[in-house]
C-alpha positions as CSV (number, residue, x, y, z in Angstrom):
1,M,-1.0,26.2,28.3
2,T,0.3,25.8,24.7
3,Q,-1.9,25.4,21.8
4,M,-1.4,22.5,19.3
5,T,-1.8,23.1,15.7
6,Q,-3.3,20.6,13.4
7,T,-1.2,19.1,10.7
8,L,-2.7,17.6,7.5
9,T,-0.9,14.4,6.3
10,T,-1.6,12.9,3.0
11,T,-1.0,9.5,1.6
12,P,1.7,9.5,-1.1
13,A,0.9,9.1,-4.8
14,A,0.4,5.6,-5.9
15,D,3.5,5.8,-8.0
16,D,5.6,7.5,-5.5
17,L,6.5,5.1,-2.9
18,V,9.4,6.8,-1.0
19,V,9.8,4.6,2.1
20,P,9.9,0.8,2.2
21,F,6.5,-0.7,2.7
22,H,6.1,-4.2,4.4
23,C,3.6,-6.8,3.6
24,D,0.3,-6.6,5.2
25,R,0.2,-10.4,5.8
26,C,3.8,-11.3,6.9
27,G,6.1,-8.2,7.0
28,A,8.2,-8.9,4.4
29,L,9.3,-6.2,1.8
30,A,6.3,-5.4,-0.3
31,K,6.3,-5.8,-3.9
32,V,2.7,-5.1,-4.9
33,R,0.4,-2.2,-3.6
34,V,-3.2,-2.4,-4.1
35,V,-5.2,0.5,-4.1
36,L,-9.0,0.2,-3.1
37,A,-11.9,2.4,-4.0
38,S,-12.1,4.0,-0.8
39,G,-8.6,5.3,-1.4
40,S,-6.9,3.1,1.1
41,D,-4.2,0.6,0.1
42,L,-3.0,-2.9,1.0
43,V,0.7,-3.9,0.3
44,F,2.0,-7.4,-0.2
45,C,5.2,-9.2,-0.8
46,G,5.4,-11.3,-4.0
47,H,4.3,-14.5,-2.5
48,H,1.1,-13.2,-0.9
49,A,0.2,-11.0,-3.9
50,R,0.5,-14.3,-5.9
51,E,-1.7,-16.1,-3.5
52,Y,-4.3,-13.5,-3.3
53,D,-4.2,-12.3,-7.0
54,T,-7.8,-13.3,-8.1
55,K,-9.4,-11.6,-4.8
56,L,-7.3,-8.5,-5.2
57,R,-8.3,-8.0,-8.9
58,D,-11.9,-8.1,-7.8
59,I,-11.5,-5.3,-5.3
60,A,-8.7,-3.3,-6.5
61,V,-9.0,0.2,-8.3
62,D,-5.2,-0.2,-9.3
63,I,-2.5,-2.7,-8.6
64,I,1.0,-1.5,-8.8
65,A,4.1,-3.5,-8.8
66,T,6.9,-1.8,-6.6
67,D,10.5,-2.5,-6.8
68,G,10.6,-3.3,-3.2
69,E,12.5,-0.2,-2.2
């Protein structure tokens, strides 16, 4: 029987988006990343970021505009 080793993974730094993220609402390329107090995040395309702007500002610790790449 082989043993499995645990691997610790971390979330990339807020300003270090290496891979393209897709909107949590529609799947389009993300333009905005919203970091929540829990440390989790949400990502949105420009359209949905504008649509939810007021609500996101109420719950966000940080809002980061990405270049979509």
